[in-house]
N, C-alpha and C positions, 0 to 999 in steps of 0.2 A: 602407401608406403610402410607401415605398421607389418603389411606381410612378407616386403621384401628383407626389411629391419631382422623379421624372427627368424625366416628361411636361410639368407644369404652371408656367408661368410665373406662378401664382399667388404662387408663393414670393419673388418680386422686393417682395412687400408687407408679407411673415411673416419672421419669425425662429423658428427650430425650438428650444424651449425643454424639452422634454420628448419621451419618446416617442409622448404622442396630445396634445401642447398646442404651440401657435404662439403668438408673441406679435405683435401689429399693430405696423407700422414707425410708423404714426402717431399711435394713440391708448394704445398700449402695453397695449391689451386681451390677457389671457389667453382664448384660445379652443380647445375641443377641434378638433381635424384626426382625429376617425376618419375624417370625412365632407370631402371636397373640398368641397362644397356649403354645407357650414358657415360655410367660410372666403369663397365668394365672395357671399354673403347680408351679411356683414358688412359687405364693402364696398361692395355695392352701396345696402346700408341707411345705412352710416357716413359714406364717403368716396367719393360718386359720382365725384366728380372726378378720383381716383385711376386711373380705368381706364376703358376703353371696351372692355368683354367682346364679343367674337365666340368663339361654343360652335361648336367644332369635334370632329370624330370622328376621332382617332387612327389610323392602319392598324393599329396593333397592339394594339388594343382600348381603352385607357383614354381617358376625356374629358378633356379640358384645356383650359384658359381662356388665352386670346392676347390679351394686354392691349398698351393705348399704354403708352407715356412717362409717370409722374405728370408732371401738370399745376405749375406753381409757383403758380397760386392754391389750390391743395388743400394748401400751406405757409402761405401769407400768409395773416393775419388782417388782413381787412378792416376799416375804422371802421364804426361803427353812423352812421346820418345822423341828424343833429341832431333831428328831428321824431320819428324814433322813438325815441331815447334821451329823451326828454321823455315822449313816451307810455309807455315804460318805467317812467320815475320816479315818475310819478303812480302807476302800477299798485302799485307800490312802497309808496308811501306809503299809498296806499287797503287795501292787506293788514297794514300794521303798523296802522292806526289804526282798522280794524273786526276785526281779531283780538287786538286788545291785547296786540302783542308787545312785547319789549322793543327800544329802539332799537340796542341793542349786538349787536343780530341782524347789522345788515349788515358788522360786522368779526368775525362769526364763520368760522374759518378753513373750517370743514366747510360752511357755509352758501355761502360765497364759491365752494367746490370743486362744491358742488350745480350753482350757478348757470352755473360755466364747461362743466360735462357736458351740461348741459341747454341749453346755446348751440349744442352742437354735436352734436346729436342733435333737429332739429327737429320729428320725429315722433314725439316720447317724449308719452306719456301717462301723468299719475299714477294711481298705486293707487289704488282705494277704502279707505274705511276698513278695510272686512271685510278686503281681502287684505293690508293693512298688520299690520292684529293678529293674523291667523289664519295669515298663511303667510310672509310678509318679513320680519317681526322674527324669528319662531320658527327660519328658516332662517337667517338674519345671527346670531342668537345661537349657535345651534350650532357654525356655521363657526367663529367666534372663540370658543368654547368649545374645540375641538379644538386651534386653534394656543397658546390660552393652556396647556393640558394639554401639548402638546409641548415650551413654553419650559420649564414645572414640573419636566419629566423631567428635562431638562438641567441643572437649577439643582442645585447641590451642598448646599446649605443655603439657608432661608425663613425669615421671621420674620411674625407674624402682627398683626393689630392686630383688637381686638374691642370693638364698645360697643351697648349698647341704647339705644331712647329709644320714647317712647309717642308716638302721633300725635294730633292733635288730633279724631279720631275715639274718643281712648281704647284706641285697638290697640297692645299690644306689639311692636315690632319687636327684631330682632337682626341684626346687619351683621358679616361677617369680611373683611378685607382682605392679602393676600397680598403680601410685599415680598421681592424678592429681589437679587442685582446680576446683569446680563446677561454673560454671559463674553466676548461677543464686542463689545459696545460700553463695557464696564465701566461701565455706567449703573444707578442704581438704577429697578428697575421696579417696579412697584406695580398690582395688579389688586383690585377687590372680587369677590369669588366668593362672598358670599351676604348676601342683605338680607333676610330671610323673617320672617313673622308668628310670634310665639313667643306661643303660648296656652297654655305648660304654667306652674306655677308656677314661679316664679325663685329655686328650692331650687341650692346648688351641684351636686347629683348631675344636674338637670336641665339645669343651662347646660353641665356637662363632657359629656354624651351629645351635645348639639346641638353642641359643638365635634369631639366626636371622629366625629360622622358627618360635617362638614365636610371633615375630614382624611381620612377615608376616601375620600369621595366624589372627591377632587382628587388621590388618592395620594402623600400627603404623609407618611405617617405615621411615617417615618424620617428625615425632613428638617425637621422645623421645630427651631428653635434656642432658640425665646424667643416668647412672647406676650406682648404690652402690653395694658395695660386701664389702667381708670382707678380708684381706689382702693375701689372698692366690695369690703366684704368677701366679699360671695358671689362673683362672678366671680373674685377672687384665690384663694379655696378652691376654685371650680370648675377653677382652670388648673393648679393644686399637685395637684387631686385625678388629673388627665389626665397625671402626672408630666412637665409641662413647665415650663420655667425662668419663672417669673412676673416681667415688669419694669413697674412703677409709671410710669403717663404722667408724666413731670417736668412737665408743662405743667398739666395738672390738678392736681398738688401745689401749683404756684404759683396757681392759681386759687384752692385752698381756704384756702390762706395768707391771701393778698390780701382775699379774701371776710371770712375772721375779724376782720381790721385793719379793715374797711369798717364793721362792724357798731358799731365806735366811735363812727362819725359818721352814723350812720344817719339822724338829725333832717336835716342839712344834705345829704346824698345824696336825701333825699326831697324835700324844695324844688327841689335842683336839675333833679330829674327832672319834677318838676311844670312849671315853668319850660319847660323843654326839651318838653314834650308839649304845652303851648299853645301854641308856634309854628308845631309840626306839625299843630295841630289847627285853629286860627283863620286863615282867608286875612287877615284885616284886621290882624291881629297881626303877621303875618309882615314885611306890607308894611309897617308902620310901622316895625320894625326893620331892612328893607334899608333903608329911609331914611335911619334913623339911621346905618347904616353908611355911604353914600352921604355923609352930612354930615360924617361924624367923620373920614372916608378912611379906614376900616379895612377888613380884606381882606372878599371876598367869599365870606365862608362861612358855612357851615348848622350850627346846633346840632346835636349828637347827640345821640340818644336811650339812654337806660341799659336796656341787655339784663339780667335778671338771673343768666343763666346764664352771662354772658361778663363778668367782670370788666374787661376792656380797654375795653368800652364805656363802662364809669365812669369810667377814666382818660379816654377820646376827650371824654367828656361834660364833666367837669370843665376840660380845657383850652379847647374851644371857648367856653365860658362865659367863662374867665378871658382869653382872645383880645379876644371881643366884649362885655367888661363895661361898657363906657361905653354902647355902644348897648343892651342888654339894659337897663341900669338905666333908660335915658330912656325906653325902649317900653314901658316897667312903670310909668311913672310915675303913671298912674292905676287902676293894679291893687293894691290894699293887699293882695289876697290873696297876692298873687306876691310877695314881698318876701324877698332874702337881706339879714340884716342885716352890718354891716360885719364884725361876729367871723366870718359864715360865709363872707365873701370871705375873709379872712385864712386860715380852716380849708383851704379851695380851694385857694389859692396856696400853702400850705405843705405839703400833701400832694401836690402835682403832682410835685415834686423826689424824693419817696419812691415813686411808683409807676412814673414813668418807667424806671428800670433794669428793672423787673418787667415792663412793656410790651415793651420793648427785647428781653428774654431771651425770652419768650412768642411775639413776632413770629418771632425767630431759630430758637428749638425746635421751631417750628410748619410750618416749610419741607415742599415734599414731593418737591420734585426732590433730594434730598440726602440723605445717611444723618445724622443728629441726635442718636444716641446716644452718640458720641465727644464731644460739645461739651458733656456734660451736667454733669462735675467742672470744667472751665473757665468756666462760665456760672454755675455755683454757687460757685465763688470769687470771680467776679468781683461777683455780688448783693452777698458779704458784706463787700468791700472797700469797694462803692459805699455800703454800710449804714453802715459805719465812718467813713466820709468824712462823711455826713450827722449822725450819731449816735455821735458818739467815745466812748460808754460802750460801745458795742459791740464796740470791738475788743478789749476783754478776753475776750470768747467765742468769738473767731475762731480759725477752726482751718483749717490748711493742707491743700493737695488731698494731700499725703500724710499726713494725720494728725495732725502735729504742732502743737501750740500757738503760735500766731502771739505 
């Protein structure tokens, strides 16, 4: 390598970043520099305007590349002609429409980066589906796995979260996510390190064995400070069996509390859900609702459907119905089977101030980019004070954050 560096002007276009690696000054790609021809091929294929190669034989032996100075056109981004831009836009719309892709695709950072990279590599060819699944994905997965393992080795302690669910094909799955503070950036870092089918019986022993296997695979045996899970008895017992600290999910606990309270108004909830589903299912009904919203100058909002496993969706459903009450009543004037009585509307309006603090706390505690465990005591106290304001009789049972009776 020392000979290549001494005699070759190719290093006008690269920076040495390791004993056998170089970084392109134009696209910042990291390349192996064991062979000078590898660097030359990169310049010829990716940045042809940056050099006019003249291959010569040095009198001392090594081959070197003499190149012209980089041209200003190699650094400037030329605007795309209007006709070409329209053609590309048309193809983008075709791709989204025919492939049933979400419109938010054009806002995805990784998709934008992909388009940018492709635009600078006109000879790039998309890999086949077989190549993608059998070669590229495993290769990149192994690369990132190695990177994550190195980060975890540097971490002094980690926490795990685990959860299980059943797919629409009735297959059972378990997932494990690791969380730790990156010492360099002091930021919370999270990686999903397992998402696997779990065919064994969901006993505490089997669940504990699964967690132990994941912990050993990622070399975390002496680093797990705690494992957070839902309130299911078996997973909690499995965590304790493995001698880990068990932390119950605060958001899940709130969900259980509110779901139990909502059972007391199941009739109103069922009617409200039927109304929301009707407007999602009926195009004519939805048009009538929108016309009424416009006529009454109400907000252009959609009704939200209730999802049994997420009580927050019940709050949003009640909130939207309350906001659009006049339009909903008018749009359902001919549907005697979808009627909320005045008493039902009173229940909805009355429960919203109670559910709102739980909704806000659940949103806060569900944040992914910052640590939330330290907020639980404060948020729990906040909830109690909010409930005391709504129901003064609750105040007699309030407990301060330090355990003293208020």
